[in-house]
N, C-alpha and C positions, 0 to 999 in steps of 0.2 A: 205253429201247430198247437202249442199249449194254449194259446189265446183262443183259437177256434174250437178246440175240443173241450177245455175246462172240465176234464174228466180224468182222474188219476189212472183208472183202469185202462182207458183207451190210450192215454199218454204212454203208459208202460208197454203196451202192445204195439203201438204204431210208430213211435219215435225211435229210430235206430241208434245204435252206438257208433256207427261209422259215419264218415263225413258226407255232406251233400255232394252228389255227383258220382259217388261210387257205383250206384245203379243209375240207369237211365231215368231222367226226370220225366214223369208223365203226370203233370198236374191236371186235376179235374175240378172245375169251378163248382163249388157247393158240395163237394164230396165229403169233406171232413164235417161240415155242418150237418149233413144228412145223418151221420152216425149218432148224433146227439139228440135226434128227434124223439118225442115221447112214444111214437108208434114204431120205433126201430129197436130191435134187440141184436146186439153184436155178440155172436157166439164164436169162440175160438176153440179149435180142436178138429178132430177127424169125424167124418160121417161114416158110421159103421154100417148103416143099412138105410135104404130108401124104402119107406113103408107106404101103405095105402093112403095114410093121412099126411105124411111129410118125411122128415129125416130123423133117424135115431142116431144121436151123436155119442161120442165116447164119454161124455159127462153123465150118461144115463138118461138124459131127457129126450123126449120126442117132440120135435117142433113142427106144428102143422103149417103147411104152405099151400099156396095156390099155383105157383110157378117155380120150377127148379131150373136155374141157369147154370150150366156146367162151364165154368171159366177155368179150365185146367191148363191154359197156356198152349204153346206150340213149339215145334222143334226149331230151335234157333241155331243149330250147329251148321257147319259148312260141309258136312259129309254129303256127297252127291246122293240124290234120290234114286239113281240108277247106276249100274256098273260103268265105271270109266277106267278101262284097262289099257295100259301102255304096252309097247312092243316087248318089254321084258316080262310081261305078265303081272306087273304091279297094278293093283286095283286101288284107285284113289279112295274108294269107300273104306278100305282097310287102313290106308295110310293116314287119312284124316279122321279116323274114328275117335281117337283119343285127343289129339291136338292137331289142328289144321295149321300147316306151315306153307305159305305161298310166297311168290315173288311179287311184292308190292300189291298184293290183292288181285293179281292179274293172271298168273300162270302157276303151274305146278311142275316140280322136277319129275323127269321120266315120263311125262305125258306130253308128247310133241304136238305142236299145232293146236294147243288147247288154250283158249283165252276166255276169261270170265269177267263179268262185271260184279263189283261189290264183293270180292272174295275176302279171305282172311286179312285182317290188319289194313283196312282202308278207312278213311274218315267218315264213318257212318253215324258217329255220335258226337263229334267235336267240330261241327261246321256244316255248311250247306251241302247236301248230298248230290243235288243235281249238277253242281259245278264239278264235283269229283267224277261223276259219271261221264260228263262231257270230256274231261281230261283223259279218262280211260279210253273212251271211244277214239279220240285223236291219237293216242299212243298205239292202239290196235291198228288203226289205219296206216300208221308208219310201218308197223310190222308187215301188214298185208302187202303194202306197196313194195317193200324190200323183197318179200317172198315171191311176188309175181315177176319182178324185173331182174332178179339175180340168180335164176336157175336153182332156187333153194328147194330141197326135198322136205326137210323138217327142221324145226327149231324148238328148243325147250330150255328153260333156265337151268343153269348148273346147280348141283346140290350144294357145292361150297358157297355159291353166291347167296342161296337161300339161308344157309347156316349162318353166314355173316350178318345178313339182314335180321334174322331172328335174334341173334346175340345182341345186336345194337338195340333192337326193339325191347327186349327184356330188360336191358340195363336202363333204358329210358323210362320204362314203366315203373321201375322201382320207386321213383320219386313222385309218382302221380297218385291222385285220389282213387283211380281205378284199381290199384293194387291192394287197397285196404280189404279186410276180411269180410266182404259182403258177398252173398251168393248172387251172381249176376250173369246174364247171358253174354256180357262182354268177356266172361271167362268160362264159357261153355257151361253155364248154369252151376258153377262151383264157387266156393268161397276162397279157396287157396289153390289157384291155378294160374297159368300164364294168361295174359290178356291177348285174346286171339281175334277180337272183333274191331279193334281201333288202331288207327295210324299213330305212330310215335311223333306227333307234331300237329300243327294246325292244317286246315284244309288248303290254305294258300301254300303252305310248305309242301303238301302233297302234289298240288297242281304243278308247281315249279319243278318238283322232282321228276315228273313224267314228261317234261318238255322235250327231252332228248332220249333217244334209245341208247342203252348201254349194251351193245352187242358182245362186249367182252364178258358179260355175265351169262351168255347163252352157248349152248351146244348147237352148232349149225351143221347140217348135212346137206350136200348138194346132189343134184341129178347129174352125175358125171363130172365134167370139168367145171370148176367153180367160176372160170372166166369165159364160159361159153356165151355169156350175155354180151360179150364184146362184138359178137356177130360178124358181119362181113367187112368191118373196118371203116364203114361210113357212119357218120353221125345221123341220127334221125332228123336233125335240123337240116342236113343237106338233102334229105329226101322230101322235105317240105318246101314246095315251090313258093310259098307265101312268107317264108321267114327271111329275116335279115341275117345273111351269112357272115356278116362282120359285126355282130352284136357286141363283141368283146371290145370294140373300139368305142370309148365313151368320152363325152365332154367333161363329165363329173364322175367322181367315185361314188356310184349309187348301188354298189354291190351289197349283198347281205352282210350283216355284222358277224364277225367271227368270234367276238368275246361273249361269253355267257352273261357276264355282268352287264354289258351294254345292251344285249338283247332284252334282259329283264327290265332295265330302265326304260327302254323304248316301249315295251309291252305294257308296263304298269303306269306309264305317264309320269315318270320321275320328274320332280320339280314343279308339278302342276297343282299341288295341294300345299297350302300353308297351314300347319298345325301349331304355329308358335303361340297362338292365343287360345289354344284348346288344352284341355286336361290331357296330359301325356299318358301313354300306355307303357308300363314298365316290362320290358321283355328280358331284363338282365337277371332276374331271380334274386335281386338284392332287396334289402328291407325297405329302402327308400324308393318310392315310386315317383319322385319329383324330377328325375333326370329325363331329358328328352330322348327320343328314339335315336337320334344321331349319336348320343353319348352312351347308349346301352351297350354293355359289353357281353361277350358270350358267357353263358352260365357255366358253372363247373360241371365235370362229368356227371351224367352222360352228355357228350357233345351233340349239338344239333348240326345237321348238314349245312354246309356253306352254299346256300342256293342263291 
């Protein structure tokens, strides 16, 4: 920035004290250079009044203008734009007014059957967003399938589950650049506040965290008997005249994998990429980045999920 600006006044005003990444990176090609043009005057301060000729600023000067562009920003909070009221009378607009706390950016306590995309603390600034949205959609479809097929009346995340997630997230964020004292919409447009907009990990970390539903984190209510879905005692397979009714007799063990680790290896093509001759990525949090991924050890607290 100093090289492009070459202007002490602009350097003091534009180069922040906090580290790169504390705020969202929004590079604009040619922007810094444009501020140094002879026909450009950079004015810092407040506009006290819009006059017939231009703007009267708090430095006492009136600056004539042809066009006034109001770039005042926008509401980046997670507070719903309309009332979202749960059975107990809790309005999510009030609950999330100061600090939005969700279950993995997907659901809120005491608001049953309420699922959202890109809610609080999902990876919107630390990886590809589209893949995270796809993972959220898959997770929601699992919820809906269970809801439809198991006589469920309502489901919502338990408050204690959200409390534990927020505690883990806050501890993780302490060691990240996002927690530095910059005013950021990652922190509800505040300098010293919890990080509410980002996931405590990478996008891959988030995708794998959503692969399985943790129903023990939810309050589930049923329409009457929770086992009513057992029906008349016959399998739907038996009612399908085109099915193999002895499908469980197999020549090879081709059933679904039960181990989460083996599922991940199959999904991600474990063993198909050779990085031995590539520059390694250090995920260990150690000073030396020369160790391979297979040698990387878990960083000190806060711990990352073993996914």
